[in-house]
Residue, then its C-alpha position, 0 to 999 in steps of 0.5 A: m614741551r621738550r623744554q618743559g620736560s627737560f626742566s622738570f627732569f633737572v628739578f627732579f635731579f637737583f632736589g634728588a641729589a640734594a636729598v642724597v647729600a642730606a641723607g648722607a650727612d644725617a647718616q654720618f651724624r647718626s653713625g657717630r664717626p668723627g669728621i666734618v659734616p657738610d653744611a653743619d651750621i649748628p654744633r652738636i655733642l656726639a658723646f659726653d661722659v664723666t668717670p667715676k660717677t660715684l664720689k666720696d664726701n669730705r674728699v677731693n674727688f678727681i673726675r674726668l670729663y670726656f667730650k666728642f663733638y659733631d663738626g670736629m675742627a671745622d667750626l668749633k675752633g674759637g668757640q667755647l664749652n660751657i660747664k655747669f655744676i649743680y649741687k644739692s645738699a640738705a645741710g647747705e654745705p658748699l661744693f668746691v670745684f677745682p678746674p684744670p689750669f687755663q693753658d690756652a687762656p692765661d689771661r682769663i680772670d673771670t673763673l678762678p681755681g677753687a670756684l664755689a658752688v652753693p647748693a641748688g636754689r641759690r646759685n650754681t658754678s658755671w665754667t667756660y673752657p675756650l675751644t682752641e686748636s690745642v684742645f683737640t686730639k687727632k682732629t676728631g673733636e675729642f678731648r678730656l678735662w679733669f676736675g677736682l670736686l670737694a663736697e660735704n654731706f651731698a646727695t648729687v652733683t649734676i654736670g651740664i654742658g653746652l656748646k658754642d662754635g666759633d661763630g657764636t652759634d649755640g648747640i641745639d642740645e645740652s648733655k648732663a651727667t649726674l654723680v652720686r654719693s658713694a655708698k661706701s663710708s668715707g671714714p672720719k671727716q677730714g678738714f682744713k682746720i687745726g685739730q682736724l684730720a688732714y684732707d688726704f690726697t695722692l700726687l705724682d712725684k718726680a719719677n711719676n710714682r704715686k704718693t699718698l698722704s695717709d701712707f705716711r701715717g705714723k710720721v710727722v709730716l711737713l706739707n709744703f706748698s710752693t711755686m718755682w717762680c716764687h723767690f720766697c719759695q726758692d729761699e725756703a727750698a734751700e732750708l728744707q733739706p737741712l731741716y729734713l736731714k736733722y729730724r728724719t731719723q725721728g720719724f719726720i718727712i717733708l712732702s713738697a707740692l709744686h703747682q707752677n713752674y718758673a714761667g708760671q705754667p702748670i707744673r709737670t713731674s719733670d719740673c719736680k725733678t729739676w726743683a729737687e736737683t737744684y736744691g738737693l732735695t731727697f724727700p718727695v717733690l710732688a706735682e700739684l696739677f689741679l690745685g686740688v690739694y692746695w685749695p682744700y687747705y687754703a680756700f677758706p677764705i679763697k686766697v693765694v699766698i705762697p709758700n704755705n706750710v702745714l704740720i701734720d702729726r703722727s695720727g694725721r691731724i693738722r697741728w700747725k699751719k702758716a701762710g707766707f715766709l715771714p721773719g720768725t716763721w721758720a723758728q716757730m715751725e721748728a719749735k712745733l715740729q720738735q713738740l710733735l716729734a716728742e709726742 
């Protein structure tokens, strides 16, 4: 009888203790505190937020996605975050999604910048981000991603996310955020074609100062897209400063946008400083971090050709554009530049 009583006490103590542990784990999850929860086999999303929640049409809108996960660094390392963009447009225009560069997966080829999402009912754009150690900050399971979105005549853009840990286990819940069109007018329609008002943008220069294309209204602008590793871009960079000095007193400015460094990695403002010093450039050299400027001008059809040059007149309209550094291109551009300066 004593043995049976001892055994009953043991069973009561064991399951009672287990209940306390489980309750503690559940309390930690509900409290939202970062960290590792015991026996958390299924990944959960503690927090997901998108800012801003209103978008302007006919503009590249940069949005920030914020994430916080349940089991921090424990099981998520080696997993993935699945992001889906669901786009609704009555007129049927496409949505262009400009994801951040794959710094942790340079060999990824299944998703390219400028991914196209056609309106709901046909297909949507899904984007997968690998969860490596470098994406977590302070081991809290928190990190942020920036995206660029370009849409015309849209009603809503819904962003859905799903989580999978390093063992391939899917999360049991999925979070969504819906972005709506701004009630404020976006102004005249912007475009990428000759004759259209050029897409506006703001980028950082070598000194981390913000430069906005529309601030140069009244000047003739040469918008130059380059990468530091491109030999043709290097040859062209050596010609840009003399061209600028030749016409700057007539109301001419060059905006040079770099989107990769010498190693083919995403550009930084410190790289812009190096590029400017190497070629003695005194006009703005800008860091094109997300390809959110390049693609609106050259993603129709989607292709990557560098260098690229666009001439924009004093009213802000595109008047000439050319991809590549080909024989005769420079003479054509200078002739068109002279015409625009004379108008």
